[in-house]
N, CA, C and O atoms as a Tripos MOL2 file, in Angstrom:
@<TRIPOS>MOLECULE
protein
  296   295    74     0     0
PROTEIN
NO_CHARGES

@<TRIPOS>ATOM
      1 N         122.8160  120.2070   85.7880 N.3       1 MET1
      2 CA        121.8060  119.1920   85.5550 C.3       1 MET1
      3 C         121.8750  118.0820   86.6110 C.2       1 MET1
      4 O         120.8770  117.4300   86.9190 O.2       1 MET1
      5 N         123.0730  117.8900   87.1500 N.am      2 THR2
      6 CA        123.2400  116.8700   88.1900 C.3       2 THR2
      7 C         122.4040  117.2060   89.4150 C.2       2 THR2
      8 O         121.7880  116.3270   90.0170 O.2       2 THR2
      9 N         122.3850  118.4860   89.7800 N.am      3 ALA3
     10 CA        121.6070  118.8920   90.9510 C.3       3 ALA3
     11 C         120.1230  118.6710   90.7310 C.2       3 ALA3
     12 O         119.4070  118.2920   91.6580 O.2       3 ALA3
     13 N         119.6570  118.9030   89.5240 N.am      4 VAL4
     14 CA        118.2300  118.7160   89.2200 C.3       4 VAL4
     15 C         117.8560  117.2450   89.3510 C.2       4 VAL4
     16 O         116.8190  116.9130   89.9250 O.2       4 VAL4
     17 N         118.7010  116.3610   88.8160 N.am      5 ARG5
     18 CA        118.4090  114.9280   88.9350 C.3       5 ARG5
     19 C         118.5090  114.4610   90.3840 C.2       5 ARG5
     20 O         117.7380  113.5980   90.8040 O.2       5 ARG5
     21 N         119.4370  115.0110   91.1500 N.am      6 GLY6
     22 CA        119.5470  114.6710   92.5730 C.3       6 GLY6
     23 C         118.3260  115.1070   93.3510 C.2       6 GLY6
     24 O         117.7970  114.3490   94.1640 O.2       6 GLY6
     25 N         117.8730  116.3330   93.1030 N.am      7 VAL7
     26 CA        116.6600  116.8320   93.7730 C.3       7 VAL7
     27 C         115.4530  116.0140   93.3460 C.2       7 VAL7
     28 O         114.5870  115.7180   94.1700 O.2       7 VAL7
     29 N         115.3800  115.6460   92.0780 N.am      8 ALA8
     30 CA        114.2670  114.8220   91.6020 C.3       8 ALA8
     31 C         114.2620  113.4540   92.2860 C.2       8 ALA8
     32 O         113.1970  112.9350   92.6230 O.2       8 ALA8
     33 N         115.4310  112.8740   92.4890 N.am      9 ALA9
     34 CA        115.5120  111.5770   93.1780 C.3       9 ALA9
     35 C         115.0470  111.6970   94.6220 C.2       9 ALA9
     36 O         114.3370  110.8210   95.1160 O.2       9 ALA9
     37 N         115.4350  112.7600   95.3000 N.am     10 VAL10
     38 CA        115.0210  112.9540   96.6940 C.3      10 VAL10
     39 C         113.5150  113.1950   96.7730 C.2      10 VAL10
     40 O         112.8390  112.6100   97.6190 O.2      10 VAL10
     41 N         112.9910  114.0460   95.9030 N.am     11 LEU11
     42 CA        111.5480  114.3240   95.9230 C.3      11 LEU11
     43 C         110.7290  113.0890   95.5740 C.2      11 LEU11
     44 O         109.6800  112.8550   96.1730 O.2      11 LEU11
     45 N         111.1950  112.2970   94.6140 N.am     12 ALA12
     46 CA        110.4860  111.0600   94.2650 C.3      12 ALA12
     47 C         110.5010  110.0730   95.4350 C.2      12 ALA12
     48 O         109.5200  109.3690   95.6740 O.2      12 ALA12
     49 N         111.6160  110.0300   96.1570 N.am     13 THR13
     50 CA        111.7020  109.1530   97.3260 C.3      13 THR13
     51 C         110.7240  109.6000   98.4060 C.2      13 THR13
     52 O         109.9940  108.7850   98.9690 O.2      13 THR13
     53 N         110.7140  110.9030   98.6920 N.am     14 TRP14
     54 CA        109.7920  111.4180   99.7120 C.3      14 TRP14
     55 C         108.3380  111.2180   99.2970 C.2      14 TRP14
     56 O         107.4980  110.9050  100.1410 O.2      14 TRP14
     57 N         108.0280  111.3920   98.0290 N.am     15 LEU15
     58 CA        106.6630  111.1790   97.5560 C.3      15 LEU15
     59 C         106.2490  109.7230   97.7170 C.2      15 LEU15
     60 O         105.1420  109.4340   98.1720 O.2      15 LEU15
     61 N         107.1410  108.8040   97.3440 N.am     16 ALA16
     62 CA        106.8300  107.3800   97.4840 C.3      16 ALA16
     63 C         106.6320  106.9980   98.9500 C.2      16 ALA16
     64 O         105.7080  106.2520   99.2740 O.2      16 ALA16
     65 N         107.4890  107.5010   99.8370 N.am     17 LEU17
     66 CA        107.3440  107.1810  101.2620 C.3      17 LEU17
     67 C         106.0670  107.7820  101.8470 C.2      17 LEU17
     68 O         105.4190  107.1620  102.6900 O.2      17 LEU17
     69 N         105.7070  108.9760  101.4060 N.am     18 THR18
     70 CA        104.4780  109.6030  101.9000 C.3      18 THR18
     71 C         103.2540  108.8420  101.4200 C.2      18 THR18
     72 O         102.3140  108.6290  102.1860 O.2      18 THR18
     73 N         103.2580  108.4330  100.1610 N.am     19 LEU19
     74 CA        102.1260  107.6490   99.6460 C.3      19 LEU19
     75 C         102.0050  106.3130  100.3740 C.2      19 LEU19
     76 O         100.8950  105.8700  100.6700 O.2      19 LEU19
     77 N         103.1270  105.6690  100.6640 N.am     20 LEU20
     78 CA        103.0780  104.4100  101.4090 C.3      20 LEU20
     79 C         102.5800  104.6210  102.8340 C.2      20 LEU20
     80 O         101.9380  103.7370  103.4010 O.2      20 LEU20
     81 N         102.8670  105.7760  103.4150 N.am     21 PHE21
     82 CA        102.4190  106.0700  104.7700 C.3      21 PHE21
     83 C         100.9190  106.3410  104.8100 C.2      21 PHE21
     84 O         100.2450  105.9700  105.7700 O.2      21 PHE21
     85 N         100.4000  106.9840  103.7750 N.am     22 VAL22
     86 CA         98.9820  107.3600  103.7310 C.3      22 VAL22
     87 C          98.1140  106.2190  103.2070 C.2      22 VAL22
     88 O          96.9030  106.2210  103.4270 O.2      22 VAL22
     89 N          98.7040  105.2530  102.5210 N.am     23 ALA23
     90 CA         97.9390  104.1790  101.8760 C.3      23 ALA23
     91 C          97.0000  103.4180  102.8200 C.2      23 ALA23
     92 O          95.8940  103.0840  102.3950 O.2      23 ALA23
     93 N          97.3680  103.1260  104.0670 N.am     24 PRO24
     94 CA         96.4510  102.3710  104.9350 C.3      24 PRO24
     95 C          95.2860  103.1920  105.4870 C.2      24 PRO24
     96 O          94.4700  102.6410  106.2250 O.2      24 PRO24
     97 N          95.1710  104.4670  105.1680 N.am     25 ALA25
     98 CA         94.1160  105.3210  105.7310 C.3      25 ALA25
     99 C          92.6980  104.7810  105.5180 C.2      25 ALA25
    100 O          91.8740  104.9380  106.4190 O.2      25 ALA25
    101 N          92.3630  104.1580  104.3880 N.am     26 PRO26
    102 CA         90.9920  103.6610  104.2130 C.3      26 PRO26
    103 C          90.6480  102.4240  105.0560 C.2      26 PRO26
    104 O          89.4940  101.9970  105.0640 O.2      26 PRO26
    105 N          91.6100  101.8500  105.7540 N.am     27 LEU27
    106 CA         91.3250  100.6620  106.5630 C.3      27 LEU27
    107 C          90.3990  101.0240  107.7200 C.2      27 LEU27
    108 O          90.2440  102.2020  108.0410 O.2      27 LEU27
    109 N          89.7800  100.0230  108.3520 N.am     28 PRO28
    110 CA         88.9070  100.3100  109.5020 C.3      28 PRO28
    111 C          89.6530  101.0600  110.5970 C.2      28 PRO28
    112 O          90.8590  100.8940  110.7780 O.2      28 PRO28
    113 N          88.9170  101.8780  111.3140 N.am     29 GLU29
    114 CA         89.5260  102.7620  112.3090 C.3      29 GLU29
    115 C          90.2420  102.0040  113.4250 C.2      29 GLU29
    116 O          91.2220  102.5030  113.9780 O.2      29 GLU29
    117 N          89.7700  100.8210  113.7580 N.am     30 ARG30
    118 CA         90.4080  100.0750  114.8450 C.3      30 ARG30
    119 C          91.8120   99.6010  114.4710 C.2      30 ARG30
    120 O          92.5970   99.2700  115.3590 O.2      30 ARG30
    121 N          92.1410   99.5610  113.1990 N.am     31 TRP31
    122 CA         93.4820   99.1540  112.7710 C.3      31 TRP31
    123 C          94.4570  100.3260  112.7430 C.2      31 TRP31
    124 O          95.6700  100.1160  112.7470 O.2      31 TRP31
    125 N          93.9510  101.5490  112.7130 N.am     32 LEU32
    126 CA         94.8110  102.7020  112.4890 C.3      32 LEU32
    127 C          95.8430  102.9060  113.5940 C.2      32 LEU32
    128 O          96.9700  103.3150  113.3140 O.2      32 LEU32
    129 N          95.4720  102.6240  114.8580 N.am     33 TYR33
    130 CA         96.4490  102.8100  115.9200 C.3      33 TYR33
    131 C          97.5910  101.8090  115.7720 C.2      33 TYR33
    132 O          98.7420  102.1340  116.0630 O.2      33 TYR33
    133 N          97.2840  100.6110  115.3270 N.am     34 VAL34
    134 CA         98.3330   99.6090  115.1450 C.3      34 VAL34
    135 C          99.2600  100.0190  113.9980 C.2      34 VAL34
    136 O         100.4810   99.8970  114.1020 O.2      34 VAL34
    137 N          98.6720  100.5040  112.9100 N.am     35 ILE35
    138 CA         99.4710  100.8830  111.7460 C.3      35 ILE35
    139 C         100.2080  102.1900  111.9950 C.2      35 ILE35
    140 O         101.3830  102.3180  111.6480 O.2      35 ILE35
    141 N          99.5320  103.1530  112.5870 N.am     36 TYR36
    142 CA        100.1390  104.4580  112.8530 C.3      36 TYR36
    143 C         100.5520  104.5850  114.3130 C.2      36 TYR36
    144 O         100.3220  105.6220  114.9340 O.2      36 TYR36
    145 N         101.1530  103.5500  114.8580 N.am     37 SER37
    146 CA        101.6240  103.5980  116.2390 C.3      37 SER37
    147 C         102.8110  104.5590  116.3340 C.2      37 SER37
    148 O         103.4280  104.8770  115.3180 O.2      37 SER37
    149 N         103.1330  105.0200  117.5330 N.am     38 PRO38
    150 CA        104.2750  105.9280  117.6630 C.3      38 PRO38
    151 C         105.5770  105.3260  117.1220 C.2      38 PRO38
    152 O         106.4130  106.0460  116.5760 O.2      38 PRO38
    153 N         105.7470  104.0270  117.2710 N.am     39 ALA39
    154 CA        106.9690  103.3940  116.7600 C.3      39 ALA39
    155 C         107.0120  103.4260  115.2420 C.2      39 ALA39
    156 O         108.0540  103.7220  114.6570 O.2      39 ALA39
    157 N         105.8870  103.1240  114.5950 N.am     40 SER40
    158 CA        105.8970  103.1210  113.1220 C.3      40 SER40
    159 C         106.0430  104.5320  112.5670 C.2      40 SER40
    160 O         106.6840  104.7210  111.5330 O.2      40 SER40
    161 N         105.4660  105.5160  113.2270 N.am     41 VAL41
    162 CA        105.6330  106.9030  112.7820 C.3      41 VAL41
    163 C         107.0870  107.3370  112.9590 C.2      41 VAL41
    164 O         107.6360  108.0250  112.0980 O.2      41 VAL41
    165 N         107.7050  106.9480  114.0530 N.am     42 GLY42
    166 CA        109.1150  107.2620  114.2640 C.3      42 GLY42
    167 C         110.0170  106.6110  113.2300 C.2      42 GLY42
    168 O         110.9480  107.2390  112.7270 O.2      42 GLY42
    169 N         109.7420  105.3550  112.9150 N.am     43 LEU43
    170 CA        110.5220  104.6850  111.8820 C.3      43 LEU43
    171 C         110.3150  105.3290  110.5200 C.2      43 LEU43
    172 O         111.2560  105.4400  109.7340 O.2      43 LEU43
    173 N         109.0820  105.7570  110.2350 N.am     44 TRP44
    174 CA        108.8020  106.4490  108.9700 C.3      44 TRP44
    175 C         109.5800  107.7610  108.8980 C.2      44 TRP44
    176 O         110.1360  108.1000  107.8530 O.2      44 TRP44
    177 N         109.6200  108.4920  110.0000 N.am     45 MET45
    178 CA        110.3560  109.7550  110.0090 C.3      45 MET45
    179 C         111.8650  109.5170  109.8280 C.2      45 MET45
    180 O         112.5360  110.2780  109.1320 O.2      45 MET45
    181 N         112.3800  108.4800  110.4450 N.am     46 LEU46
    182 CA        113.7850  108.1330  110.2700 C.3      46 LEU46
    183 C         114.0690  107.7370  108.8230 C.2      46 LEU46
    184 O         115.1040  108.0960  108.2620 O.2      46 LEU46
    185 N         113.1440  106.9980  108.2320 N.am     47 THR47
    186 CA        113.2880  106.5970  106.8330 C.3      47 THR47
    187 C         113.2540  107.8030  105.9030 C.2      47 THR47
    188 O         113.9490  107.8210  104.8870 O.2      47 THR47
    189 N         112.4470  108.8160  106.2440 N.am     48 MET48
    190 CA        112.4010  110.0290  105.4260 C.3      48 MET48
    191 C         113.7650  110.7380  105.4220 C.2      48 MET48
    192 O         114.0980  111.4340  104.4630 O.2      48 MET48
    193 N         114.5400  110.5670  106.4740 N.am     49 LEU49
    194 CA        115.8640  111.1850  106.5380 C.3      49 LEU49
    195 C         116.9440  110.3310  105.8730 C.2      49 LEU49
    196 O         117.8510  110.8700  105.2380 O.2      49 LEU49
    197 N         116.8560  109.0010  106.0120 N.am     50 VAL50
    198 CA        117.9160  108.1090  105.5470 C.3      50 VAL50
    199 C         117.7290  107.6860  104.0900 C.2      50 VAL50
    200 O         118.7080  107.5900  103.3500 O.2      50 VAL50
    201 N         116.5010  107.4350  103.6710 N.am     51 ALA51
    202 CA        116.2430  106.8870  102.3400 C.3      51 ALA51
    203 C         116.7730  107.7450  101.1970 C.2      51 ALA51
    204 O         117.2950  107.1820  100.2350 O.2      51 ALA51
    205 N         116.6720  109.0700  101.2430 N.am     52 PRO52
    206 CA        117.2280  109.8450  100.1230 C.3      52 PRO52
    207 C         118.7350  109.6280   99.9180 C.2      52 PRO52
    208 O         119.2040  109.6290   98.7800 O.2      52 PRO52
    209 N         119.4900  109.4450  100.9970 N.am     53 PHE53
    210 CA        120.9180  109.1710  100.8590 C.3      53 PHE53
    211 C         121.1570  107.8140  100.1930 C.2      53 PHE53
    212 O         122.0540  107.6710   99.3630 O.2      53 PHE53
    213 N         120.3510  106.8260  100.5630 N.am     54 VAL54
    214 CA        120.4710  105.4980   99.9550 C.3      54 VAL54
    215 C         120.1090  105.5640   98.4770 C.2      54 VAL54
    216 O         120.8110  105.0000   97.6380 O.2      54 VAL54
    217 N         119.0230  106.2460   98.1570 N.am     55 VAL55
    218 CA        118.5990  106.3540   96.7620 C.3      55 VAL55
    219 C         119.6440  107.0960   95.9400 C.2      55 VAL55
    220 O         119.9710  106.6700   94.8320 O.2      55 VAL55
    221 N         120.1650  108.1800   96.4570 N.am     56 CYS56
    222 CA        121.1790  108.9460   95.7120 C.3      56 CYS56
    223 C         122.4650  108.1420   95.5380 C.2      56 CYS56
    224 O         123.1320  108.2660   94.5110 O.2      56 CYS56
    225 N         122.8160  107.3350   96.5090 N.am     57 THR57
    226 CA        124.0020  106.4950   96.3830 C.3      57 THR57
    227 C         123.7950  105.4310   95.3120 C.2      57 THR57
    228 O         124.6780  105.1970   94.4860 O.2      57 THR57
    229 N         122.6400  104.7920   95.3240 N.am     58 LEU58
    230 CA        122.3690  103.7430   94.3450 C.3      58 LEU58
    231 C         122.1490  104.3090   92.9470 C.2      58 LEU58
    232 O         122.4830  103.6550   91.9590 O.2      58 LEU58
    233 N         121.6020  105.4880   92.8530 N.am     59 ALA59
    234 CA        121.3060  106.0820   91.5490 C.3      59 ALA59
    235 C         122.3870  107.0620   91.1070 C.2      59 ALA59
    236 O         122.1690  107.8210   90.1630 O.2      59 ALA59
    237 N         123.5440  107.0660   91.7620 N.am     60 TRP60
    238 CA        124.5770  108.0420   91.4280 C.3      60 TRP60
    239 C         125.0120  108.0060   89.9580 C.2      60 TRP60
    240 O         125.2030  109.0690   89.3670 O.2      60 TRP60
    241 N         125.1770  106.8180   89.3400 N.am     61 PRO61
    242 CA        125.5530  106.8350   87.9190 C.3      61 PRO61
    243 C         124.5250  107.5830   87.0550 C.2      61 PRO61
    244 O         124.9020  108.3180   86.1420 O.2      61 PRO61
    245 N         123.2730  107.4010   87.3310 N.am     62 TRP62
    246 CA        122.2370  108.1170   86.5790 C.3      62 TRP62
    247 C         122.2410  109.6010   86.9110 C.2      62 TRP62
    248 O         122.1030  110.4350   86.0160 O.2      62 TRP62
    249 N         122.3960  109.9370   88.1710 N.am     63 ILE63
    250 CA        122.4140  111.3480   88.5680 C.3      63 ILE63
    251 C         123.6020  112.0600   87.9230 C.2      63 ILE63
    252 O         123.4740  113.2000   87.4770 O.2      63 ILE63
    253 N         124.7370  111.4050   87.8720 N.am     64 ARG64
    254 CA        125.9420  112.0060   87.3310 C.3      64 ARG64
    255 C         125.8790  112.1590   85.8170 C.2      64 ARG64
    256 O         126.1990  113.2180   85.2770 O.2      64 ARG64
    257 N         125.4580  111.0780   85.1260 N.am     65 SER65
    258 CA        125.5200  111.1140   83.6630 C.3      65 SER65
    259 C         124.1790  111.4080   83.0090 C.2      65 SER65
    260 O         124.1280  112.0510   81.9600 O.2      65 SER65
    261 N         123.0900  110.9430   83.6200 N.am     66 GLY66
    262 CA        121.7650  111.1780   83.0510 C.3      66 GLY66
    263 C         121.4130  110.2790   81.8980 C.2      66 GLY66
    264 O         120.3770  110.4720   81.2620 O.2      66 GLY66
    265 N         122.2510  109.2940   81.6080 N.am     67 SER67
    266 CA        121.9650  108.4270   80.4740 C.3      67 SER67
    267 C         121.4330  107.0830   80.9630 C.2      67 SER67
    268 O         121.9630  106.4830   81.8980 O.2      67 SER67
    269 N         120.3910  106.6370   80.3130 N.am     68 GLY68
    270 CA        119.8300  105.3280   80.6260 C.3      68 GLY68
    271 C         119.1810  105.2540   81.9780 C.2      68 GLY68
    272 O         118.8510  106.2730   82.5860 O.2      68 GLY68
    273 N         119.0020  104.0500   82.4400 N.am     69 ARG69
    274 CA        118.4230  103.8000   83.7440 C.3      69 ARG69
    275 C         119.5080  103.8300   84.8090 C.2      69 ARG69
    276 O         120.6910  103.7530   84.4760 O.2      69 ARG69
    277 N         119.1360  103.9420   86.0870 N.am     70 PRO70
    278 CA        120.1460  103.9560   87.1510 C.3      70 PRO70
    279 C         121.0100  102.6930   87.1810 C.2      70 PRO70
    280 O         122.1600  102.7520   87.6160 O.2      70 PRO70
    281 N         120.4840  101.5590   86.7300 N.am     71 ALA71
    282 CA        121.2270  100.3040   86.7740 C.3      71 ALA71
    283 C         122.2260  100.1890   85.6280 C.2      71 ALA71
    284 O         123.1020   99.3250   85.6750 O.2      71 ALA71
    285 N         122.1260  101.0250   84.6090 N.am     72 ASP72
    286 CA        123.0480  100.9570   83.4640 C.3      72 ASP72
    287 C         124.3470  101.6700   83.8000 C.2      72 ASP72
    288 O         124.4160  102.8990   83.7670 O.2      72 ASP72
    289 N         125.3650  100.9070   84.1200 N.am     73 ASN73
    290 CA        126.6470  101.4840   84.4670 C.3      73 ASN73
    291 C         127.6380  101.4630   83.3170 C.2      73 ASN73
    292 O         128.7730  101.9060   83.4900 O.2      73 ASN73
    293 N         127.2580  100.9710   82.1670 N.am     74 ASP74
    294 CA        128.2010  100.8280   81.0420 C.3      74 ASP74
    295 C         128.5440  102.1200   80.4130 C.2      74 ASP74
    296 O         129.3220  102.1560   79.4600 O.2      74 ASP74
@<TRIPOS>BOND
     1     1     2 1
     2     2     3 1
     3     3     4 2
     4     3     5 am
     5     5     6 1
     6     6     7 1
     7     7     8 2
     8     7     9 am
     9     9    10 1
    10    10    11 1
    11    11    12 2
    12    11    13 am
    13    13    14 1
    14    14    15 1
    15    15    16 2
    16    15    17 am
    17    17    18 1
    18    18    19 1
    19    19    20 2
    20    19    21 am
    21    21    22 1
    22    22    23 1
    23    23    24 2
    24    23    25 am
    25    25    26 1
    26    26    27 1
    27    27    28 2
    28    27    29 am
    29    29    30 1
    30    30    31 1
    31    31    32 2
    32    31    33 am
    33    33    34 1
    34    34    35 1
    35    35    36 2
    36    35    37 am
    37    37    38 1
    38    38    39 1
    39    39    40 2
    40    39    41 am
    41    41    42 1
    42    42    43 1
    43    43    44 2
    44    43    45 am
    45    45    46 1
    46    46    47 1
    47    47    48 2
    48    47    49 am
    49    49    50 1
    50    50    51 1
    51    51    52 2
    52    51    53 am
    53    53    54 1
    54    54    55 1
    55    55    56 2
    56    55    57 am
    57    57    58 1
    58    58    59 1
    59    59    60 2
    60    59    61 am
    61    61    62 1
    62    62    63 1
    63    63    64 2
    64    63    65 am
    65    65    66 1
    66    66    67 1
    67    67    68 2
    68    67    69 am
    69    69    70 1
    70    70    71 1
    71    71    72 2
    72    71    73 am
    73    73    74 1
    74    74    75 1
    75    75    76 2
    76    75    77 am
    77    77    78 1
    78    78    79 1
    79    79    80 2
    80    79    81 am
    81    81    82 1
    82    82    83 1
    83    83    84 2
    84    83    85 am
    85    85    86 1
    86    86    87 1
    87    87    88 2
    88    87    89 am
    89    89    90 1
    90    90    91 1
    91    91    92 2
    92    91    93 am
    93    93    94 1
    94    94    95 1
    95    95    96 2
    96    95    97 am
    97    97    98 1
    98    98    99 1
    99    99   100 2
   100    99   101 am
   101   101   102 1
   102   102   103 1
   103   103   104 2
   104   103   105 am
   105   105   106 1
   106   106   107 1
   107   107   108 2
   108   107   109 am
   109   109   110 1
   110   110   111 1
   111   111   112 2
   112   111   113 am
   113   113   114 1
   114   114   115 1
   115   115   116 2
   116   115   117 am
   117   117   118 1
   118   118   119 1
   119   119   120 2
   120   119   121 am
   121   121   122 1
   122   122   123 1
   123   123   124 2
   124   123   125 am
   125   125   126 1
   126   126   127 1
   127   127   128 2
   128   127   129 am
   129   129   130 1
   130   130   131 1
   131   131   132 2
   132   131   133 am
   133   133   134 1
   134   134   135 1
   135   135   136 2
   136   135   137 am
   137   137   138 1
   138   138   139 1
   139   139   140 2
   140   139   141 am
   141   141   142 1
   142   142   143 1
   143   143   144 2
   144   143   145 am
   145   145   146 1
   146   146   147 1
   147   147   148 2
   148   147   149 am
   149   149   150 1
   150   150   151 1
   151   151   152 2
   152   151   153 am
   153   153   154 1
   154   154   155 1
   155   155   156 2
   156   155   157 am
   157   157   158 1
   158   158   159 1
   159   159   160 2
   160   159   161 am
   161   161   162 1
   162   162   163 1
   163   163   164 2
   164   163   165 am
   165   165   166 1
   166   166   167 1
   167   167   168 2
   168   167   169 am
   169   169   170 1
   170   170   171 1
   171   171   172 2
   172   171   173 am
   173   173   174 1
   174   174   175 1
   175   175   176 2
   176   175   177 am
   177   177   178 1
   178   178   179 1
   179   179   180 2
   180   179   181 am
   181   181   182 1
   182   182   183 1
   183   183   184 2
   184   183   185 am
   185   185   186 1
   186   186   187 1
   187   187   188 2
   188   187   189 am
   189   189   190 1
   190   190   191 1
   191   191   192 2
   192   191   193 am
   193   193   194 1
   194   194   195 1
   195   195   196 2
   196   195   197 am
   197   197   198 1
   198   198   199 1
   199   199   200 2
   200   199   201 am
   201   201   202 1
   202   202   203 1
   203   203   204 2
   204   203   205 am
   205   205   206 1
   206   206   207 1
   207   207   208 2
   208   207   209 am
   209   209   210 1
   210   210   211 1
   211   211   212 2
   212   211   213 am
   213   213   214 1
   214   214   215 1
   215   215   216 2
   216   215   217 am
   217   217   218 1
   218   218   219 1
   219   219   220 2
   220   219   221 am
   221   221   222 1
   222   222   223 1
   223   223   224 2
   224   223   225 am
   225   225   226 1
   226   226   227 1
   227   227   228 2
   228   227   229 am
   229   229   230 1
   230   230   231 1
   231   231   232 2
   232   231   233 am
   233   233   234 1
   234   234   235 1
   235   235   236 2
   236   235   237 am
   237   237   238 1
   238   238   239 1
   239   239   240 2
   240   239   241 am
   241   241   242 1
   242   242   243 1
   243   243   244 2
   244   243   245 am
   245   245   246 1
   246   246   247 1
   247   247   248 2
   248   247   249 am
   249   249   250 1
   250   250   251 1
   251   251   252 2
   252   251   253 am
   253   253   254 1
   254   254   255 1
   255   255   256 2
   256   255   257 am
   257   257   258 1
   258   258   259 1
   259   259   260 2
   260   259   261 am
   261   261   262 1
   262   262   263 1
   263   263   264 2
   264   263   265 am
   265   265   266 1
   266   266   267 1
   267   267   268 2
   268   267   269 am
   269   269   270 1
   270   270   271 1
   271   271   272 2
   272   271   273 am
   273   273   274 1
   274   274   275 1
   275   275   276 2
   276   275   277 am
   277   277   278 1
   278   278   279 1
   279   279   280 2
   280   279   281 am
   281   281   282 1
   282   282   283 1
   283   283   284 2
   284   283   285 am
   285   285   286 1
   286   286   287 1
   287   287   288 2
   288   287   289 am
   289   289   290 1
   290   290   291 1
   291   291   292 2
   292   291   293 am
   293   293   294 1
   294   294   295 1
   295   295   296 2
@<TRIPOS>SUBSTRUCTURE
     1 MET1         2 RESIDUE 1 A MET
     2 THR2         6 RESIDUE 1 A THR
     3 ALA3        10 RESIDUE 1 A ALA
     4 VAL4        14 RESIDUE 1 A VAL
     5 ARG5        18 RESIDUE 1 A ARG
     6 GLY6        22 RESIDUE 1 A GLY
     7 VAL7        26 RESIDUE 1 A VAL
     8 ALA8        30 RESIDUE 1 A ALA
     9 ALA9        34 RESIDUE 1 A ALA
    10 VAL10       38 RESIDUE 1 A VAL
    11 LEU11       42 RESIDUE 1 A LEU
    12 ALA12       46 RESIDUE 1 A ALA
    13 THR13       50 RESIDUE 1 A THR
    14 TRP14       54 RESIDUE 1 A TRP
    15 LEU15       58 RESIDUE 1 A LEU
    16 ALA16       62 RESIDUE 1 A ALA
    17 LEU17       66 RESIDUE 1 A LEU
    18 THR18       70 RESIDUE 1 A THR
    19 LEU19       74 RESIDUE 1 A LEU
    20 LEU20       78 RESIDUE 1 A LEU
    21 PHE21       82 RESIDUE 1 A PHE
    22 VAL22       86 RESIDUE 1 A VAL
    23 ALA23       90 RESIDUE 1 A ALA
    24 PRO24       94 RESIDUE 1 A PRO
    25 ALA25       98 RESIDUE 1 A ALA
    26 PRO26      102 RESIDUE 1 A PRO
    27 LEU27      106 RESIDUE 1 A LEU
    28 PRO28      110 RESIDUE 1 A PRO
    29 GLU29      114 RESIDUE 1 A GLU
    30 ARG30      118 RESIDUE 1 A ARG
    31 TRP31      122 RESIDUE 1 A TRP
    32 LEU32      126 RESIDUE 1 A LEU
    33 TYR33      130 RESIDUE 1 A TYR
    34 VAL34      134 RESIDUE 1 A VAL
    35 ILE35      138 RESIDUE 1 A ILE
    36 TYR36      142 RESIDUE 1 A TYR
    37 SER37      146 RESIDUE 1 A SER
    38 PRO38      150 RESIDUE 1 A PRO
    39 ALA39      154 RESIDUE 1 A ALA
    40 SER40      158 RESIDUE 1 A SER
    41 VAL41      162 RESIDUE 1 A VAL
    42 GLY42      166 RESIDUE 1 A GLY
    43 LEU43      170 RESIDUE 1 A LEU
    44 TRP44      174 RESIDUE 1 A TRP
    45 MET45      178 RESIDUE 1 A MET
    46 LEU46      182 RESIDUE 1 A LEU
    47 THR47      186 RESIDUE 1 A THR
    48 MET48      190 RESIDUE 1 A MET
    49 LEU49      194 RESIDUE 1 A LEU
    50 VAL50      198 RESIDUE 1 A VAL
    51 ALA51      202 RESIDUE 1 A ALA
    52 PRO52      206 RESIDUE 1 A PRO
    53 PHE53      210 RESIDUE 1 A PHE
    54 VAL54      214 RESIDUE 1 A VAL
    55 VAL55      218 RESIDUE 1 A VAL
    56 CYS56      222 RESIDUE 1 A CYS
    57 THR57      226 RESIDUE 1 A THR
    58 LEU58      230 RESIDUE 1 A LEU
    59 ALA59      234 RESIDUE 1 A ALA
    60 TRP60      238 RESIDUE 1 A TRP
    61 PRO61      242 RESIDUE 1 A PRO
    62 TRP62      246 RESIDUE 1 A TRP
    63 ILE63      250 RESIDUE 1 A ILE
    64 ARG64      254 RESIDUE 1 A ARG
    65 SER65      258 RESIDUE 1 A SER
    66 GLY66      262 RESIDUE 1 A GLY
    67 SER67      266 RESIDUE 1 A SER
    68 GLY68      270 RESIDUE 1 A GLY
    69 ARG69      274 RESIDUE 1 A ARG
    70 PRO70      278 RESIDUE 1 A PRO
    71 ALA71      282 RESIDUE 1 A ALA
    72 ASP72      286 RESIDUE 1 A ASP
    73 ASN73      290 RESIDUE 1 A ASN
    74 ASP74      294 RESIDUE 1 A ASP
């Protein structure tokens, strides 16, 4: 069950990052190059690699035990 919660945490992180990346799409076209510049896309790709490790580290008590919220360490 620990693996399922770990995979769920990683998938939820990737989904949230993807939604945040796609969210500015309805803005005017002249803003898109500024928002989707090569630097911001590179940082987004780096975040897609690093963020799951951060989330799994912070949510480890929940991933391990499955009880309560991730912040409940009691």
